[in-house]
C-alpha positions, 0 to 999 in steps of 0.5 A, a space after each residue: 170689305 176693304 179697308 176693313 180686314 178680318 182676322 183669318 188665322 192667328 198665331 200660326 207657329 207650325 207650317 201647314 201641310 196638305 192636302 186640305 180637304 175641309 172646306 170650312 178652313 177657307 175664307 169665302 170671298 163671296 162676290 169679291 173680285 180681289 182679296 187683300 191678304 195681310 201677313 203679320 209675322 212675329 219675332 223672326 218668322 219668315 212666312 211663305 204663303 200660297 193661296 189655294 182655291 176650293 174645288 168641289 169636284 176634287 173635294 179639296 183646295 187646289 193650287 192656282 196656275 200660275 202658282 200664287 206663292 210669295 215669301 216675306 222678309 225676316 219679321 216684316 209684315 207684308 200684303 199680297 193681293 190676288 184676284 179671287 173672283 168670288 171663290 173660297 180660298 185658303 191661305 197656306 202658311 209655310 216657311 219659318 213661323 217662329 213666334 207665330 204669324 197672323 193672317 188678315 183678309 179683306 175683299 175689294 171690288 164687289 162684283 155681282 157678276 162673278 
């Protein structure tokens, strides 16, 4: 829970490719309304992240509409906030990941109505 962050992915140096059908690879945002995502690239990494959500019926993570994608600047850490509304989400990493990328996640605004 914000302001504390949990390490979700560490040292990712190869781009992800879907489909993503393993539910346990996601992060459970439980009763949180918002998810804060910190992206920490090393070296000359310029990561692009896409937040996707688990669909039980489809049996995989699916993209949101509008698409929740953002690209960072060369080697610069950044943060992205999405309205997760208590869902299980996956943070896909693509782009240039040279040197590796860490991803940390925190939930905010505990909401038992979601």
